[in-house]
N, CA, C and O atoms as a GROMACS GRO file, in nm:
protein
  408
    1MET      N    1   0.084  -0.118   0.000
    1MET     CA    2   0.000   0.000   0.000
    1MET      C    3   0.088   0.124   0.000
    1MET      O    4   0.189   0.130   0.071
    2ILE      N    5   0.051   0.222  -0.080
    2ILE     CA    6   0.126   0.348  -0.084
    2ILE      C    7   0.093   0.428   0.041
    2ILE      O    8  -0.023   0.461   0.069
    3LYS      N    9   0.198   0.460   0.116
    3LYS     CA   10   0.182   0.532   0.244
    3LYS      C   11   0.218   0.679   0.237
    3LYS      O   12   0.163   0.760   0.311
    4SER      N   13   0.311   0.716   0.147
    4SER     CA   14   0.350   0.857   0.140
    4SER      C   15   0.392   0.893  -0.002
    4SER      O   16   0.427   0.808  -0.083
    5TRP      N   17   0.388   1.023  -0.027
    5TRP     CA   18   0.419   1.078  -0.159
    5TRP      C   19   0.514   1.195  -0.143
    5TRP      O   20   0.484   1.289  -0.069
    6LYS      N   21   0.628   1.191  -0.210
    6LYS     CA   22   0.716   1.308  -0.214
    6LYS      C   23   0.686   1.393  -0.338
    6LYS      O   24   0.711   1.513  -0.339
    7HIS      N   25   0.633   1.329  -0.441
    7HIS     CA   26   0.603   1.398  -0.567
    7HIS      C   27   0.455   1.436  -0.568
    7HIS      O   28   0.369   1.349  -0.582
    8LYS      N   29   0.428   1.564  -0.553
    8LYS     CA   30   0.289   1.611  -0.544
    8LYS      C   31   0.208   1.580  -0.669
    8LYS      O   32   0.089   1.550  -0.661
    9GLY      N   33   0.272   1.587  -0.785
    9GLY     CA   34   0.203   1.558  -0.910
    9GLY      C   35   0.155   1.414  -0.918
    9GLY      O   36   0.045   1.388  -0.967
   10LEU      N   37   0.238   1.320  -0.869
   10LEU     CA   38   0.197   1.179  -0.866
   10LEU      C   39   0.077   1.160  -0.776
   10LEU      O   40  -0.018   1.089  -0.810
   11ARG      N   41   0.083   1.223  -0.661
   11ARG     CA   42  -0.028   1.209  -0.566
   11ARG      C   43  -0.159   1.262  -0.626
   11ARG      O   44  -0.262   1.196  -0.618
   12LYS      N   45  -0.152   1.380  -0.685
   12LYS     CA   46  -0.272   1.438  -0.745
   12LYS      C   47  -0.325   1.351  -0.858
   12LYS      O   48  -0.446   1.334  -0.874
   13TYR      N   49  -0.233   1.296  -0.938
   13TYR     CA   50  -0.275   1.209  -1.046
   13TYR      C   51  -0.344   1.084  -0.991
   13TYR      O   52  -0.451   1.046  -1.038
   14TYR      N   53  -0.282   1.021  -0.893
   14TYR     CA   54  -0.335   0.896  -0.839
   14TYR      C   55  -0.469   0.916  -0.766
   14TYR      O   56  -0.560   0.835  -0.779
   15GLU      N   57  -0.480   1.024  -0.691
   15GLU     CA   58  -0.599   1.047  -0.611
   15GLU      C   59  -0.712   1.117  -0.687
   15GLU      O   60  -0.829   1.092  -0.660
   16LYS      N   61  -0.676   1.206  -0.782
   16LYS     CA   62  -0.779   1.286  -0.848
   16LYS      C   63  -0.782   1.271  -1.000
   16LYS      O   64  -0.877   1.317  -1.065
   17GLY      N   65  -0.680   1.207  -1.057
   17GLY     CA   66  -0.678   1.186  -1.201
   17GLY      C   67  -0.626   1.303  -1.282
   17GLY      O   68  -0.629   1.299  -1.405
   18THR      N   69  -0.578   1.408  -1.215
   18THR     CA   70  -0.526   1.524  -1.287
   18THR      C   71  -0.384   1.499  -1.336
   18THR      O   72  -0.300   1.449  -1.262
   19THR      N   73  -0.358   1.534  -1.461
   19THR     CA   74  -0.225   1.513  -1.518
   19THR      C   75  -0.139   1.639  -1.511
   19THR      O   76  -0.031   1.643  -1.571
   20ALA      N   77  -0.183   1.741  -1.440
   20ALA     CA   78  -0.111   1.868  -1.435
   20ALA      C   79   0.031   1.855  -1.381
   20ALA      O   80   0.118   1.930  -1.423
   21GLY      N   81   0.057   1.763  -1.291
   21GLY     CA   82   0.189   1.753  -1.230
   21GLY      C   83   0.275   1.640  -1.283
   21GLY      O   84   0.379   1.608  -1.224
   22ILE      N   85   0.233   1.578  -1.393
   22ILE     CA   86   0.310   1.468  -1.452
   22ILE      C   87   0.324   1.492  -1.602
   22ILE      O   88   0.263   1.583  -1.658
   23VAL      N   89   0.405   1.410  -1.665
   23VAL     CA   90   0.413   1.412  -1.812
   23VAL      C   91   0.288   1.339  -1.862
   23VAL      O   92   0.277   1.217  -1.845
   24ALA      N   93   0.197   1.411  -1.922
   24ALA     CA   94   0.064   1.358  -1.952
   24ALA      C   95   0.066   1.232  -2.037
   24ALA      O   96  -0.018   1.144  -2.016
   25HIS      N   97   0.158   1.220  -2.131
   25HIS     CA   98   0.157   1.100  -2.214
   25HIS      C   99   0.207   0.976  -2.141
   25HIS      O  100   0.206   0.866  -2.196
   26HIS      N  101   0.252   0.992  -2.016
   26HIS     CA  102   0.290   0.878  -1.932
   26HIS      C  103   0.176   0.832  -1.842
   26HIS      O  104   0.193   0.738  -1.764
   27ALA      N  105   0.060   0.896  -1.851
   27ALA     CA  106  -0.050   0.870  -1.758
   27ALA      C  107  -0.092   0.723  -1.754
   27ALA      O  108  -0.108   0.668  -1.645
   28ASN      N  109  -0.111   0.659  -1.868
   28ASN     CA  110  -0.157   0.519  -1.867
   28ASN      C  111  -0.056   0.428  -1.800
   28ASN      O  112  -0.093   0.340  -1.721
   29ARG      N  113   0.072   0.448  -1.830
   29ARG     CA  114   0.176   0.365  -1.770
   29ARG      C  115   0.186   0.392  -1.619
   29ARG      O  116   0.200   0.299  -1.540
   30LEU      N  117   0.178   0.518  -1.580
   30LEU     CA  118   0.181   0.552  -1.437
   30LEU      C  119   0.063   0.490  -1.363
   30LEU      O  120   0.076   0.444  -1.250
   31ASP      N  121  -0.052   0.490  -1.427
   31ASP     CA  122  -0.170   0.429  -1.367
   31ASP      C  123  -0.144   0.281  -1.336
   31ASP      O  124  -0.173   0.233  -1.226
   32LEU      N  125  -0.088   0.210  -1.434
   32LEU     CA  126  -0.054   0.070  -1.416
   32LEU      C  127   0.046   0.051  -1.302
   32LEU      O  128   0.027  -0.034  -1.215
   33LEU      N  129   0.154   0.129  -1.303
   33LEU     CA  130   0.260   0.115  -1.203
   33LEU      C  131   0.212   0.153  -1.063
   33LEU      O  132   0.242   0.083  -0.967
   34LEU      N  133   0.140   0.263  -1.052
   34LEU     CA  134   0.093   0.307  -0.920
   34LEU      C  135  -0.007   0.207  -0.860
   34LEU      O  136  -0.004   0.180  -0.740
   35ASN      N  137  -0.094   0.153  -0.943
   35ASN     CA  138  -0.185   0.050  -0.894
   35ASN      C  139  -0.110  -0.075  -0.849
   35ASN      O  140  -0.143  -0.135  -0.747
   36ALA      N  141  -0.008  -0.114  -0.925
   36ALA     CA  142   0.074  -0.230  -0.888
   36ALA      C  143   0.146  -0.204  -0.756
   36ALA      O  144   0.152  -0.292  -0.670
   37LEU      N  145   0.200  -0.083  -0.738
   37LEU     CA  146   0.267  -0.049  -0.613
   37LEU      C  147   0.169  -0.054  -0.496
   37LEU      O  148   0.203  -0.104  -0.389
   38ASP      N  149   0.049  -0.002  -0.516
   38ASP     CA  150  -0.050   0.002  -0.410
   38ASP      C  151  -0.094  -0.138  -0.368
   38ASP      O  152  -0.126  -0.162  -0.252
   39LEU      N  153  -0.097  -0.231  -0.464
   39LEU     CA  154  -0.142  -0.368  -0.436
   39LEU      C  155  -0.030  -0.462  -0.392
   39LEU      O  156  -0.058  -0.569  -0.337
   40ALA      N  157   0.095  -0.425  -0.416
   40ALA     CA  158   0.208  -0.514  -0.387
   40ALA      C  159   0.224  -0.538  -0.237
   40ALA      O  160   0.216  -0.445  -0.157
   41SER      N  161   0.247  -0.665  -0.201
   41SER     CA  162   0.274  -0.698  -0.062
   41SER      C  163   0.422  -0.729  -0.041
   41SER      O  164   0.469  -0.737   0.072
   42CYS      N  165   0.496  -0.747  -0.152
   42CYS     CA  166   0.640  -0.769  -0.146
   42CYS      C  167   0.700  -0.724  -0.279
   42CYS      O  168   0.629  -0.707  -0.378
   43LEU      N  169   0.832  -0.705  -0.281
   43LEU     CA  170   0.898  -0.660  -0.403
   43LEU      C  171   0.881  -0.759  -0.517
   43LEU      O  172   0.877  -0.719  -0.634
   44ASN      N  173   0.871  -0.886  -0.485
   44ASN     CA  174   0.853  -0.987  -0.589
   44ASN      C  175   0.725  -0.963  -0.670
   44ASN      O  176   0.719  -1.000  -0.787
   45ASP      N  177   0.625  -0.902  -0.610
   45ASP     CA  178   0.502  -0.869  -0.682
   45ASP      C  179   0.526  -0.769  -0.794
   45ASP      O  180   0.444  -0.756  -0.885
   46LEU      N  181   0.640  -0.700  -0.789
   46LEU     CA  182   0.672  -0.596  -0.888
   46LEU      C  183   0.780  -0.640  -0.985
   46LEU      O  184   0.833  -0.559  -1.060
   47SER      N  185   0.814  -0.768  -0.984
   47SER     CA  186   0.927  -0.815  -1.063
   47SER      C  187   0.889  -0.857  -1.205
   47SER      O  188   0.957  -0.940  -1.265
   48LEU      N  189   0.782  -0.802  -1.259
   48LEU     CA  190   0.745  -0.829  -1.397
   48LEU      C  191   0.852  -0.772  -1.490
   48LEU      O  192   0.901  -0.661  -1.467
   49PRO      N  193   0.888  -0.844  -1.594
   49PRO     CA  194   0.993  -0.794  -1.684
   49PRO      C  195   0.965  -0.654  -1.739
   49PRO      O  196   1.058  -0.574  -1.752
   50SER      N  197   0.842  -0.624  -1.770
   50SER     CA  198   0.810  -0.492  -1.828
   50SER      C  199   0.828  -0.378  -1.728
   50SER      O  200   0.841  -0.262  -1.768
   51PHE      N  201   0.829  -0.408  -1.598
   51PHE     CA  202   0.849  -0.303  -1.498
   51PHE      C  203   0.996  -0.265  -1.484
   51PHE      O  204   1.027  -0.154  -1.439
   52GLN      N  205   1.087  -0.354  -1.520
   52GLN     CA  206   1.231  -0.331  -1.507
   52GLN      C  207   1.268  -0.285  -1.366
   52GLN      O  208   1.342  -0.188  -1.349
   53LEU      N  209   1.216  -0.354  -1.267
   53LEU     CA  210   1.244  -0.322  -1.127
   53LEU      C  211   1.393  -0.336  -1.100
   53LEU      O  212   1.454  -0.437  -1.135
   54HIS      N  213   1.450  -0.234  -1.036
   54HIS     CA  214   1.592  -0.241  -1.001
   54HIS      C  215   1.622  -0.150  -0.882
   54HIS      O  216   1.558  -0.046  -0.863
   55PRO      N  217   1.721  -0.192  -0.801
   55PRO     CA  218   1.760  -0.108  -0.687
   55PRO      C  219   1.852   0.003  -0.733
   55PRO      O  220   1.927  -0.013  -0.829
   56LEU      N  221   1.846   0.115  -0.665
   56LEU     CA  222   1.939   0.224  -0.691
   56LEU      C  223   2.061   0.206  -0.603
   56LEU      O  224   2.059   0.128  -0.508
   57THR      N  225   2.165   0.277  -0.634
   57THR     CA  226   2.292   0.260  -0.561
   57THR      C  227   2.342   0.394  -0.508
   57THR      O  228   2.280   0.498  -0.528
   58GLY      N  229   2.454   0.389  -0.441
   58GLY     CA  230   2.517   0.510  -0.390
   58GLY      C  231   2.433   0.574  -0.281
   58GLY      O  232   2.387   0.507  -0.189
   59ASP      N  233   2.412   0.706  -0.292
   59ASP     CA  234   2.336   0.778  -0.189
   59ASP      C  235   2.188   0.745  -0.194
   59ASP      O  236   2.110   0.791  -0.110
   60ARG      N  237   2.148   0.664  -0.291
   60ARG     CA  238   2.007   0.625  -0.303
   60ARG      C  239   1.987   0.477  -0.273
   60ARG      O  240   1.886   0.418  -0.312
   61LYS      N  241   2.083   0.417  -0.203
   61LYS     CA  242   2.072   0.277  -0.165
   61LYS      C  243   1.945   0.258  -0.080
   61LYS      O  244   1.916   0.339   0.008
   62GLY      N  245   1.870   0.151  -0.109
   62GLY     CA  246   1.744   0.127  -0.039
   62GLY      C  247   1.623   0.177  -0.115
   62GLY      O  248   1.509   0.148  -0.078
   63ILE      N  249   1.648   0.253  -0.222
   63ILE     CA  250   1.543   0.304  -0.308
   63ILE      C  251   1.535   0.215  -0.432
   63ILE      O  252   1.638   0.170  -0.483
   64TRP      N  253   1.415   0.191  -0.479
   64TRP     CA  254   1.391   0.107  -0.597
   64TRP      C  255   1.333   0.192  -0.707
   64TRP      O  256   1.278   0.299  -0.683
   65ALA      N  257   1.346   0.143  -0.830
   65ALA     CA  258   1.290   0.214  -0.945
   65ALA      C  259   1.222   0.116  -1.040
   65ALA      O  260   1.264   0.000  -1.053
   66VAL      N  261   1.119   0.163  -1.105
   66VAL     CA  262   1.054   0.090  -1.214
   66VAL      C  263   1.051   0.184  -1.334
   66VAL      O  264   1.047   0.306  -1.320
   67SER      N  265   1.054   0.124  -1.452
   67SER     CA  266   1.059   0.201  -1.576
   67SER      C  267   0.920   0.250  -1.615
   67SER      O  268   0.823   0.174  -1.615
   68VAL      N  269   0.912   0.378  -1.648
   68VAL     CA  270   0.788   0.435  -1.700
   68VAL      C  271   0.796   0.438  -1.852
   68VAL      O  272   0.711   0.381  -1.921
   69SER      N  273   0.898   0.504  -1.905
   69SER     CA  274   0.918   0.514  -2.049
   69SER      C  275   1.056   0.574  -2.076
   69SER      O  276   1.091   0.676  -2.017
   70GLY      N  277   1.133   0.511  -2.162
   70GLY     CA  278   1.266   0.563  -2.191
   70GLY      C  279   1.347   0.578  -2.064
   70GLY      O  280   1.366   0.481  -1.991
   71ASN      N  281   1.396   0.699  -2.037
   71ASN     CA  282   1.473   0.726  -1.916
   71ASN      C  283   1.386   0.759  -1.794
   71ASN      O  284   1.438   0.774  -1.684
   72TRP      N  285   1.256   0.769  -1.813
   72TRP     CA  286   1.168   0.808  -1.703
   72TRP      C  287   1.148   0.693  -1.606
   72TRP      O  288   1.117   0.581  -1.646
   73ARG      N  289   1.165   0.721  -1.476
   73ARG     CA  290   1.156   0.622  -1.370
   73ARG      C  291   1.064   0.670  -1.259
   73ARG      O  292   1.053   0.789  -1.231
   74LEU      N  293   0.998   0.575  -1.197
   74LEU     CA  294   0.920   0.598  -1.076
   74LEU      C  295   1.002   0.537  -0.964
   74LEU      O  296   1.032   0.417  -0.967
   75THR      N  297   1.040   0.617  -0.865
   75THR     CA  298   1.126   0.569  -0.757
   75THR      C  299   1.049   0.562  -0.626
   75THR      O  300   0.960   0.642  -0.600
   76PHE      N  301   1.086   0.463  -0.545
   76PHE     CA  302   1.013   0.439  -0.421
   76PHE      C  303   1.096   0.356  -0.325
   76PHE      O  304   1.194   0.292  -0.363
   77GLU      N  305   1.055   0.357  -0.201
   77GLU     CA  306   1.110   0.270  -0.097
   77GLU      C  307   1.002   0.170  -0.061
   77GLU      O  308   0.884   0.205  -0.052
   78PHE      N  309   1.041   0.046  -0.042
   78PHE     CA  310   0.947  -0.060  -0.004
   78PHE      C  311   0.988  -0.110   0.134
   78PHE      O  312   1.101  -0.156   0.151
   79ASN      N  313   0.899  -0.101   0.231
   79ASN     CA  314   0.933  -0.138   0.368
   79ASN      C  315   0.814  -0.206   0.434
   79ASN      O  316   0.709  -0.145   0.453
   80ASP      N  317   0.831  -0.332   0.470
   80ASP     CA  318   0.726  -0.410   0.539
   80ASP      C  319   0.591  -0.405   0.468
   80ASP      O  320   0.487  -0.388   0.533
   81GLY      N  321   0.592  -0.418   0.336
   81GLY     CA  322   0.468  -0.420   0.260
   81GLY      C  323   0.412  -0.283   0.228
   81GLY      O  324   0.306  -0.274   0.165
   82ASP      N  325   0.480  -0.178   0.269
   82ASP     CA  326   0.433  -0.042   0.241
   82ASP      C  327   0.527   0.028   0.144
   82ASP      O  328   0.648   0.003   0.144
   83VAL      N  329   0.470   0.115   0.063
   83VAL     CA  330   0.545   0.188  -0.039
   83VAL      C  331   0.549   0.336  -0.001
   83VAL      O  332   0.448   0.395   0.037
   84TYR      N  333   0.669   0.393  -0.014
   84TYR     CA  334   0.690   0.535   0.010
   84TYR      C  335   0.748   0.591  -0.119
   84TYR      O  336   0.865   0.568  -0.149
   85THR      N  337   0.669   0.665  -0.197
   85THR     CA  338   0.715   0.713  -0.327
   85THR      C  339   0.814   0.828  -0.309
   85THR      O  340   0.800   0.910  -0.219
   86TYR      N  341   0.914   0.830  -0.396
   86TYR     CA  342   1.014   0.937  -0.394
   86TYR      C  343   0.999   1.030  -0.513
   86TYR      O  344   1.004   1.152  -0.497
   87GLY      N  345   0.981   0.974  -0.631
   87GLY     CA  346   0.973   1.065  -0.743
   87GLY      C  347   0.937   1.000  -0.874
   87GLY      O  348   0.928   0.878  -0.887
   88PHE      N  349   0.917   1.087  -0.969
   88PHE     CA  350   0.891   1.051  -1.108
   88PHE      C  351   0.980   1.145  -1.186
   88PHE      O  352   0.952   1.264  -1.197
   89GLN      N  353   1.088   1.090  -1.241
   89GLN     CA  354   1.184   1.178  -1.307
   89GLN      C  355   1.256   1.109  -1.421
   89GLN      O  356   1.258   0.987  -1.432
   90ASP      N  357   1.313   1.192  -1.506
   90ASP     CA  358   1.400   1.146  -1.613
   90ASP      C  359   1.532   1.110  -1.545
   90ASP      O  360   1.600   1.197  -1.490
   91ALA      N  361   1.569   0.983  -1.548
   91ALA     CA  362   1.688   0.936  -1.477
   91ALA      C  363   1.815   1.006  -1.526
   91ALA      O  364   1.912   1.016  -1.451
   92SER      N  365   1.817   1.053  -1.649
   92SER     CA  366   1.935   1.121  -1.700
   92SER      C  367   1.944   1.265  -1.652
   92SER      O  368   2.046   1.332  -1.673
   93ARG      N  369   1.838   1.314  -1.586
   93ARG     CA  370   1.834   1.452  -1.536
   93ARG      C  371   1.793   1.459  -1.391
   93ARG      O  372   1.727   1.555  -1.350
   94ARG      N  373   1.832   1.361  -1.312
   94ARG     CA  374   1.792   1.357  -1.171
   94ARG      C  375   1.833   1.484  -1.099
   94ARG      O  376   1.948   1.527  -1.106
   95GLN      N  377   1.737   1.544  -1.032
   95GLN     CA  378   1.764   1.666  -0.957
   95GLN      C  379   1.796   1.632  -0.813
   95GLN      O  380   1.746   1.534  -0.758
   96ARG      N  381   1.878   1.712  -0.752
   96ARG     CA  382   1.918   1.692  -0.614
   96ARG      C  383   1.797   1.692  -0.521
   96ARG      O  384   1.795   1.618  -0.422
   97SER      N  385   1.696   1.771  -0.551
   97SER     CA  386   1.579   1.782  -0.464
   97SER      C  387   1.497   1.653  -0.462
   97SER      O  388   1.411   1.638  -0.375
   98GLU      N  389   1.522   1.560  -0.554
   98GLU     CA  390   1.447   1.437  -0.558
   98GLU      C  391   1.518   1.324  -0.485
   98GLU      O  392   1.470   1.210  -0.484
   99SER      N  393   1.632   1.355  -0.424
   99SER     CA  394   1.702   1.251  -0.349
   99SER      C  395   1.634   1.234  -0.214
   99SER      O  396   1.572   1.328  -0.164
  100PRO      N  397   1.645   1.115  -0.152
  100PRO     CA  398   1.574   1.087  -0.028
  100PRO      C  399   1.604   1.183   0.085
  100PRO      O  400   1.517   1.208   0.168
  101GLY      N  401   1.723   1.237   0.092
  101GLY     CA  402   1.759   1.323   0.203
  101GLY      C  403   1.718   1.467   0.186
  101GLY      O  404   1.739   1.548   0.277
  102ALA      N  405   1.661   1.502   0.073
  102ALA     CA  406   1.627   1.642   0.047
  102ALA      C  407   1.502   1.684   0.120
  102ALA      O  408   1.459   1.799   0.109
   0.00000   0.00000   0.00000
């Protein structure tokens, strides 16, 4: 179950359906991924090949990512069956403000 949101646009999209805070053409894929995250009880539930689930490294150790489209990733922490979203960003342009410690 998704417990927290760092990305306001993702939250608004998931709760209200507004695409104002996301890349609109990613909406269908985000819908699929966010629903999967909300229903997942373990990381294995997200290990579908099309999700490209992978752990991040370095200062983002403990954070996971799934592929949205191209370089775009949805990042989150998974802890005891709960999901804490971190961001929705172009992995090639990661901003410092989207790191867990920001």
